[in-house]
C-alpha positions as CSV (number, residue, x, y, z in Angstrom):
1,X,-57.0,-67.1,60.8
2,X,-56.0,-63.8,61.4
3,X,-52.1,-63.3,61.7
4,X,-51.5,-60.3,63.8
5,X,-51.5,-60.9,68.2
6,X,-54.4,-59.5,70.3
7,X,-54.7,-58.7,74.1
8,X,-57.1,-58.8,76.7
9,X,-56.6,-58.1,80.3
10,X,-58.2,-58.6,83.7
11,X,-58.1,-59.3,87.2
12,X,-59.9,-62.8,86.8
13,X,-59.6,-62.9,90.9
14,X,-61.7,-64.9,89.7
15,X,-62.2,-66.5,87.0
16,X,-65.5,-66.7,85.8
17,X,-68.6,-67.3,82.6
18,X,-68.2,-63.5,81.6
19,X,-64.2,-63.3,81.9
20,X,-64.4,-66.4,79.0
21,X,-66.9,-64.5,77.2
22,X,-64.3,-61.7,77.1
23,X,-61.2,-63.5,76.3
24,X,-62.6,-65.7,74.0
25,X,-64.0,-62.2,71.8
26,X,-60.7,-61.5,71.7
27,X,-59.8,-64.8,70.8
28,X,-61.8,-64.3,67.7
29,X,-60.4,-61.6,66.5
30,X,-56.2,-62.5,66.6
31,X,-54.0,-65.3,65.6
32,X,-52.6,-65.4,68.9
33,X,-54.0,-63.9,72.0
34,X,-51.6,-63.0,75.5
35,X,-54.3,-62.9,78.6
36,X,-53.0,-60.3,81.1
37,X,-53.4,-60.7,84.5
38,X,-53.5,-57.3,86.2
39,X,-52.4,-56.6,89.7
40,X,-50.0,-60.1,89.8
41,X,-48.3,-59.1,92.7
42,X,-48.9,-56.8,95.9
43,X,-46.1,-55.1,94.6
44,X,-48.0,-54.4,91.4
45,X,-50.9,-53.4,92.6
46,X,-52.0,-49.3,93.7
47,X,-54.7,-47.6,94.8
48,X,-57.3,-46.3,92.5
49,X,-59.8,-43.5,93.0
50,X,-62.1,-44.5,90.2
51,X,-62.3,-48.0,92.2
52,X,-60.7,-48.2,95.6
53,X,-61.9,-51.3,95.7
54,X,-59.7,-53.5,93.2
55,X,-56.6,-52.8,94.8
56,X,-57.6,-54.4,98.6
57,X,-56.4,-57.3,100.0
58,X,-60.0,-58.8,100.1
59,X,-60.6,-58.0,96.0
60,X,-57.0,-59.7,95.3
61,X,-57.4,-63.5,97.3
62,X,-55.9,-65.1,94.7
63,X,-51.9,-65.3,93.4
64,X,-51.3,-65.0,89.9
65,X,-49.8,-68.8,89.8
66,X,-53.7,-69.7,90.6
67,X,-55.5,-67.2,88.7
68,X,-52.9,-68.5,85.6
69,X,-54.0,-71.7,86.3
70,X,-57.9,-71.1,86.4
71,X,-57.3,-69.4,82.9
72,X,-54.9,-71.4,81.6
73,X,-57.1,-75.2,82.7
74,X,-60.3,-73.0,81.9
75,X,-59.4,-73.0,78.3
76,X,-58.0,-76.1,77.6
77,X,-60.7,-78.4,79.2
78,X,-62.8,-76.0,76.1
79,X,-60.4,-77.6,73.9
80,X,-58.6,-74.2,73.1
81,X,-55.3,-75.3,70.9
82,X,-52.4,-74.1,73.6
83,X,-50.6,-72.0,70.8
84,X,-53.8,-69.9,70.1
85,X,-52.2,-68.2,74.1
86,X,-49.7,-67.1,76.5
87,X,-50.6,-65.9,79.6
88,X,-48.4,-63.2,81.4
89,X,-48.9,-60.5,83.5
90,X,-49.9,-57.2,83.1
91,X,-49.1,-54.6,85.3
92,X,-51.8,-52.1,84.2
93,X,-51.0,-49.9,87.8
94,X,-47.7,-49.5,85.8
95,X,-47.9,-48.8,82.6
96,X,-44.9,-48.1,81.5
97,X,-43.8,-52.0,82.9
98,X,-46.3,-53.2,80.1
99,X,-44.3,-53.7,77.6
100,X,-42.3,-56.0,79.5
101,X,-44.9,-58.6,78.9
102,X,-47.1,-58.2,76.5
103,X,-46.2,-57.4,72.9
104,X,-46.5,-52.9,71.9
105,X,-47.2,-53.6,68.5
106,X,-50.8,-55.8,69.2
107,X,-54.2,-55.0,69.0
108,X,-55.5,-54.2,73.0
109,X,-58.7,-55.5,73.8
110,X,-61.4,-53.9,76.2
111,X,-64.5,-54.1,78.0
112,X,-65.5,-50.6,79.7
113,X,-68.0,-50.8,82.4
114,X,-66.8,-47.2,84.5
115,X,-64.2,-44.9,85.6
116,X,-61.6,-47.5,85.9
117,X,-62.0,-48.7,82.4
118,X,-62.0,-45.9,80.9
119,X,-59.1,-44.8,83.2
120,X,-56.9,-48.3,81.7
121,X,-58.3,-47.1,78.1
122,X,-56.2,-43.5,78.3
123,X,-53.2,-45.9,80.0
124,X,-53.2,-48.1,77.2
125,X,-53.4,-44.7,74.3
126,X,-51.1,-42.7,76.4
127,X,-48.8,-45.9,75.8
128,X,-49.6,-45.8,71.7
129,X,-51.8,-49.2,71.9
130,X,-54.2,-50.0,69.3
131,X,-57.1,-50.5,70.8
132,X,-60.3,-51.7,70.5
133,X,-63.5,-51.6,72.7
134,X,-64.6,-55.0,72.7
135,X,-68.3,-53.8,75.1
136,X,-68.4,-50.4,76.5
137,X,-72.0,-50.7,79.0
138,X,-72.9,-49.2,82.3
139,X,-71.8,-51.1,85.6
140,X,-75.3,-52.2,85.5
141,X,-75.1,-54.4,82.4
142,X,-72.0,-55.3,83.4
143,X,-73.1,-59.1,84.7
144,X,-71.1,-61.5,86.7
145,X,-68.2,-59.6,88.6
146,X,-65.5,-61.6,90.9
147,X,-67.1,-59.9,93.8
148,X,-70.1,-61.6,93.7
149,X,-68.9,-64.9,93.1
150,X,-66.4,-64.4,96.3
151,X,-69.9,-63.2,97.9
152,X,-71.3,-65.9,97.2
153,X,-68.5,-68.5,98.2
154,X,-68.2,-66.4,101.3
155,X,-72.2,-67.0,102.9
156,X,-71.6,-70.5,101.6
157,X,-74.3,-69.7,98.4
158,X,-73.9,-71.5,95.4
159,X,-71.9,-70.3,92.8
160,X,-71.1,-73.1,90.4
161,X,-73.1,-71.9,87.8
162,X,-71.2,-68.9,87.6
163,X,-67.8,-70.0,86.7
164,X,-66.4,-73.0,84.6
165,X,-66.5,-76.4,85.5
166,X,-62.6,-76.1,85.1
167,X,-62.8,-73.4,87.8
168,X,-65.3,-74.7,90.7
169,X,-62.9,-77.8,90.7
170,X,-59.5,-76.5,91.1
171,X,-61.5,-73.6,93.6
172,X,-62.9,-75.9,95.6
173,X,-60.2,-78.8,94.6
174,X,-57.1,-76.4,96.6
175,X,-59.5,-75.6,99.4
176,X,-59.6,-71.4,97.9
177,X,-63.0,-71.4,98.4
178,X,-62.3,-72.3,102.5
179,X,-59.8,-69.0,102.0
180,X,-62.2,-67.2,100.8
181,X,-64.6,-68.0,103.4
182,X,-62.0,-67.6,106.3
183,X,-61.5,-63.7,104.9
184,X,-65.2,-63.6,105.3
185,X,-65.2,-64.8,108.7
186,X,-61.4,-62.9,109.1
187,X,-63.9,-59.4,107.8
188,X,-67.1,-59.9,109.4
189,X,-65.3,-59.0,113.1
């Protein structure tokens, strides 16, 4: 097993199957993985010209705690040893704060689909992070997006096959799906 720490990050609004693939790809490359949750709170969420949608309230319906539970519960349900990962806030919009949560000497794994991915890469490079690109494809090849899953929830369509079993059970069990549907109804007015 590799003896260094790796870092992945994302908003995980909500955790879906492609997020899990990204997390596991990072985990395969290191001994311990730090999973950073971006936009951990409203005070650490900023507008980005390259992806204005990601800072909207409707694009960030789940709290840090709820996303933490989705990630932790999914990995534990999959049998991942809890000693192999940590989950931390990851204020990508305030890169100067990242090393308060994640180690500076880690390997930072990225996926790039668009201008936002390139912006994150630049920010981490400016910090001096050791970066490895896991996947660099166009947005049309991205796969599942949290936006698409949330839209299916809003419309009452089936979304269970897009997320890990734990996430579906957690979201429906806690009534978080109803929060998404309510946000959709309010937005439609």
